[in-house]
C-alpha positions in Angstrom: 5.8 14.6 13.1 7.3 17.0 10.6 6.2 20.6 10.3 4.3 19.9 7.0 2.2 17.1 8.7 1.7 19.3 11.8 0.1 22.1 9.7 -1.9 19.8 7.4 -5.1 21.6 8.4 -3.6 24.9 7.2 -2.6 23.4 3.8 -6.1 21.9 3.5 -7.6 25.3 4.1 -5.3 26.9 1.5 -6.3 24.2 -1.0 -10.0 24.9 -0.3 -9.5 28.5 -1.1 -7.4 27.8 -4.2 -9.9 25.3 -5.4 -12.9 27.6 -5.0 -11.1 30.5 -6.7 -9.8 28.3 -9.6 -13.2 26.8 -10.1 -14.7 30.3 -10.5 -11.9 31.5 -12.8 -11.4 28.4 -15.0 -14.7 26.5 -15.0 -14.2 25.0 -18.5 -10.8 23.4 -17.5 -12.3 21.6 -14.5 -15.4 20.6 -16.4 -13.0 18.9 -18.9 -11.2 17.2 -16.1 -14.5 16.0 -14.7 -15.3 14.4 -18.0 -12.2 12.2 -18.1 -13.9 9.1 -16.8 -13.8 5.4 -17.6 -16.5 3.2 -16.0 -17.5 6.0 -13.6 -13.9 6.4 -12.4 -12.3 9.8 -13.0 -8.8 9.0 -14.3 -6.9 12.0 -12.9 -8.4 11.4 -9.5 -7.8 7.6 -9.7 -4.1 8.2 -10.3 -3.9 10.7 -7.5 -5.6 8.4 -5.1 -3.2 5.6 -5.8 -0.4 8.0 -5.2 -2.1 8.8 -1.9 -2.8 5.3 -0.7 0.1 3.1 -2.0 3.0 4.8 -0.1 1.0 4.5 3.1 0.3 0.8 2.6 3.9 0.1 1.9 4.6 0.9 5.5 2.1 -1.8 6.7 3.7 -5.2 7.6 1.0 -7.9 7.3 3.6 -10.3 8.8 2.9 -8.5 12.1 -0.3 -10.4 12.4 1.5 -13.3 14.2 2.1 -10.9 17.1 -1.7 -10.8 17.9 -1.2 -13.1 20.9 0.7 -10.4 22.8 -2.2 -8.0 23.4 -5.4 -9.8 22.7 -7.5 -7.6 25.0 -6.2 -4.4 23.4 -6.8 -5.8 19.9 -10.3 -7.0 20.9 -11.1 -3.4 22.0 -9.7 -2.0 18.7 -11.8 -4.4 16.6 -14.9 -3.8 18.7 -14.7 0.0 18.5 -13.6 0.1 14.8 -16.0 -2.4 13.3 -19.0 -2.7 15.7 -19.3 0.8 17.2 -17.7 3.4 15.0 -19.6 3.0 11.7 -22.9 2.4 13.4 -22.5 5.3 15.9 -21.7 7.6 12.9 -24.7 6.5 11.0 -26.8 7.4 14.1 -25.1 10.8 14.6 -25.4 11.5 10.9 -29.2 10.8 11.0 -29.6 12.8 14.2 -27.7 15.9 13.1 -28.0 16.0 9.3 -31.5 14.7 8.8 -33.0 16.1 12.0 -31.3 19.0 13.8 -29.4 20.7 11.0 -31.7 19.9 8.1 -33.2 23.5 8.0 -29.7 24.9 7.3 -28.5 22.4 4.7 -29.6 21.9 1.1 -32.4 19.4 1.1 -31.2 17.6 -2.0 -27.8 16.8 -0.4 -28.9 15.5 2.9 -28.6 11.8 1.9 -25.3 12.5 0.3 -23.9 14.1 3.4 -25.0 11.1 5.5 -23.4 8.8 3.0 -20.1 10.7 3.2 -20.0 10.5 6.9 -20.7 6.8 6.8 -17.9 6.2 4.3 -15.5 8.2 6.5 -16.3 6.2 9.7 -16.2 2.8 8.0 -12.5 3.2 7.0 -10.1 2.8 10.0 -6.9 4.8 9.9 -3.9 3.2 8.2 -1.0 5.6 8.1 -1.4 8.6 10.4 -2.1 6.4 13.4 1.7 5.6 13.4 2.3 9.3 14.0 -0.3 9.6 16.7 0.9 6.4 18.4 4.5 7.7 18.4 3.4 11.0 20.0 1.5 9.1 22.7 4.5 6.7 23.4 2.4 3.8 22.2 3.8 0.3 21.8 5.0 0.3 18.1 4.5 -3.5 17.7 0.9 -3.2 18.9 0.3 -0.3 16.6 1.7 -2.2 13.6 -0.4 -5.3 14.5 -3.7 -3.5 14.9 -3.1 -1.6 11.6 -2.3 -4.8 9.7 -5.4 -6.6 11.2 -7.7 -3.6 10.4 -6.4 -3.5 6.8 -7.0 -7.2 6.4 -10.5 -6.9 7.7 -11.2 -3.8 5.6 -10.6 -5.7 2.3 -13.6 -7.9 3.1 -15.8 -5.8 5.5 -15.7 -2.3 4.1 -18.2 -2.8 1.2 -20.7 -4.9 3.2 -20.7 -2.4 6.2 -21.1 0.6 4.0 -23.8 -1.1 1.9 -25.7 -2.1 5.1 -25.6 1.4 6.7 -26.5 3.2 3.4 -29.4 0.8 3.0 -30.6 1.3 6.6 -30.3 5.1 6.0 -32.6 4.6 2.9 -29.8 5.7 0.5 -29.5 3.9 -2.8 -26.5 1.6 -2.8 -24.7 1.4 -6.2 -23.2 -2.0 -5.4 -21.3 -2.4 -8.7 -19.6 0.9 -8.1 -19.0 0.2 -4.4 -17.3 -3.1 -5.1 -15.3 -1.6 -7.9 -14.1 1.1 -5.5 -13.0 -1.5 -3.0 -11.0 -3.4 -5.6 -9.5 -0.2 -7.0 -8.7 1.6 -3.8 -8.1 -1.3 -1.3 -7.4 -4.7 -3.0 -5.1 -3.5 -5.9 -3.2 -0.9 -3.8 -2.6 -3.5 -1.0 -1.2 -6.0 -3.6 1.0 -3.4 -5.3 2.2 -1.9 -2.0 3.2 -5.3 -0.5 5.0 -6.3 -3.6 6.9 -3.1 -3.6 7.6 -3.5 0.2 9.1 -6.9 -0.4 11.4 -5.7 -3.2 12.6 -2.7 -1.0 13.3 -4.9 2.0 15.2 -7.4 -0.2 17.7 -4.6 -0.7 18.0 -4.0 3.1 16.5 -1.9 5.8 18.5 1.2 4.8 17.2 1.1 1.3 13.6 0.6 2.6 13.9 3.6 5.0 15.5 5.8 2.3 12.6 4.9 -0.1 10.0 5.7 2.6 11.6 9.1 3.2 11.4 9.8 -0.6 7.8 8.6 -1.2 6.4 9.8 2.1 5.5 13.3 0.8 3.7 11.9 -2.2 0.6 11.0 -0.2 0.0 14.4 1.2 0.8 16.2 -2.1 -1.6 14.0 -4.0 -4.3 14.5 -1.3 -3.9 18.3 -1.5 -4.1 18.3 -5.4 -7.2 16.2 -5.1 -8.7 18.7 -2.7 -8.1 21.5 -5.1 -9.9 19.6 -7.8 -12.8 18.7 -5.5 -13.3 22.3 -4.3 -13.1 23.6 -7.8 -16.3 21.6 -8.3 -17.7 22.4 -4.9 -16.9 26.1 -4.9 -20.3 27.5 -5.9 -22.1 25.4 -3.3 -19.6 26.5 -0.6 -19.9 30.2 -1.5 -23.7 29.9 -1.3 -23.7 28.1 2.1 -20.4 28.4 3.9 -22.1 27.1 7.1 -22.2 23.6 5.7 -18.6 22.7 6.6 -19.1 23.7 10.2 -22.3 21.8 10.5 -20.7 18.6 9.0 -17.8 18.9 11.5 -20.2 18.5 14.5 -21.0 14.7 14.2 -17.4 14.0 13.2 -16.1 15.7 16.3 -18.6 14.0 18.6 -17.7 10.6 17.1 -13.9 11.2 17.5 -14.2 12.0 21.1 -16.7 9.3 21.8 -14.8 6.5 20.2 -11.4 7.4 21.6 -12.8 7.8 25.1 -14.7 4.4 24.8 -11.6 2.5 23.6 -9.4 4.2 26.2 -11.8 3.4 29.0 -12.4 -0.2 27.9 -8.6 -0.9 27.8 -8.3 0.4 31.3 -11.2 -1.7 32.5 -9.5 -4.8 30.9 -6.2 -4.1 32.5 -4.2 -3.3 29.3 -1.0 -1.2 29.6 -1.1 2.5 28.8 1.2 2.0 25.8 -1.5 -0.2 24.3 -4.5 1.8 25.3 -3.2 4.9 23.6 -2.8 3.5 20.1 -6.1 1.6 20.5 -7.9 4.8 21.3 -6.2 6.8 18.6 -7.0 4.3 15.8 -10.6 4.3 17.0 -10.8 8.0 16.6 -9.0 8.6 13.3 -10.0 7.6 9.8 -8.5 6.4 6.5 -9.7 9.6 4.9 -7.9 9.0 1.6 -10.0 5.9 1.0 -13.2 7.7 2.1 -12.6 10.6 -0.3 -11.9 8.2 -3.1 -15.0 6.1 -2.5 -17.2 9.1 -2.1 -16.0 10.6 -5.4 -16.5 7.2 -7.2 -20.0 6.6 -5.8 -21.5 10.1 -5.8 -19.2 12.3 -7.9 -17.0 15.4 -7.4 -20.0 17.7 -6.8 -21.6 15.5 -4.2 -22.2 16.3 -0.5 -20.6 12.9 0.2 -17.3 14.1 -1.2 -17.5 17.3 0.8 -18.3 15.5 4.0 -15.2 13.3 3.7 -13.1 16.3 3.1 -14.3 17.9 6.3 -12.8 14.8 8.0 -9.5 15.7 6.5 -9.8 19.3 7.6 -10.2 18.5 11.3 -8.0 15.4 11.5 -4.7 16.9 12.6 -5.8 19.4 15.3 -8.4 17.0 16.8 -6.1 14.0 16.9 -3.3 16.2 18.5 -5.9 17.1 21.1 -6.6 13.4 21.7 -2.9 12.6 22.0 -2.6 15.4 24.5 -5.4 14.0 26.6 -3.9 10.4 26.4 -0.5 11.7 27.6 -1.9 13.9 30.3 -4.2 11.2 31.8 -1.5 8.5 32.1 -1.3 9.0 35.9 -5.1 8.4 36.2 -5.0 5.5 33.8 -2.2 3.6 35.7 -3.7 4.4 39.2 -5.9 1.2 39.1 
């Protein structure tokens, strides 16, 4: 994990400050950027999101799916936590904290939007950063690759239905046309382009592929940070009026991270999986594909929405929280293997 990735939360905070200040100083500029839309898709943000997502998807080898037989129990835990526990537990936590416990301290008109953002965040399993977390936890790289490829395959088909179901249960209007458009724009097309690019790079040899990955790797984080500056330029006034909002939104996200990672870790232990499998399984259950969540929130609800802000809070706490989970996984190895 390079120093830039390690301090991602610092860069996010700096982008929040820069975005808020620029939004106050140059409101006309950002209003003009906000109007650059086609079919409810903001063109500058659409380009930035592709730059965020595609380099990450180039790393994913869908050919790894044939290795599923090696760790069926670990993969079963990953799929159970990622698709049957994580989105639904977040919907419950969002309802409990946002609509009930924290409602007096949050703007009433944004409550539904905050809940929607948290659901969008939880319904998108991690794609890229989990490789970093797995490496730090001495996870089995082949298992990590397999579970990412399997999750991404499922996400193409399951993301929209799960989000639509949970938003409907939460009594939030589901703009189905926009939701399906977001899935096509930010999952289906990037997967096709990334895999085509991957095949061309590998045709030139592994060295050429590794060199290309080293070059394009920083693109994702840079595009994410620019997107955050734009988002907080629009969100700035709301943040200045209610700075407590970010801290309150972080509470259900933190609870969900620790709950899902602990559940996946414990289930793998109960099923007798190796520690090098349990670690990545727990880590992918705790982290999120926040780039996709941010993109979908902006498409569905707009730059100024509580949903966009809620997904950004997930970005803000991702690195320090996941490093803590990695530390716990490494420190508990003796307990895990004493069975």
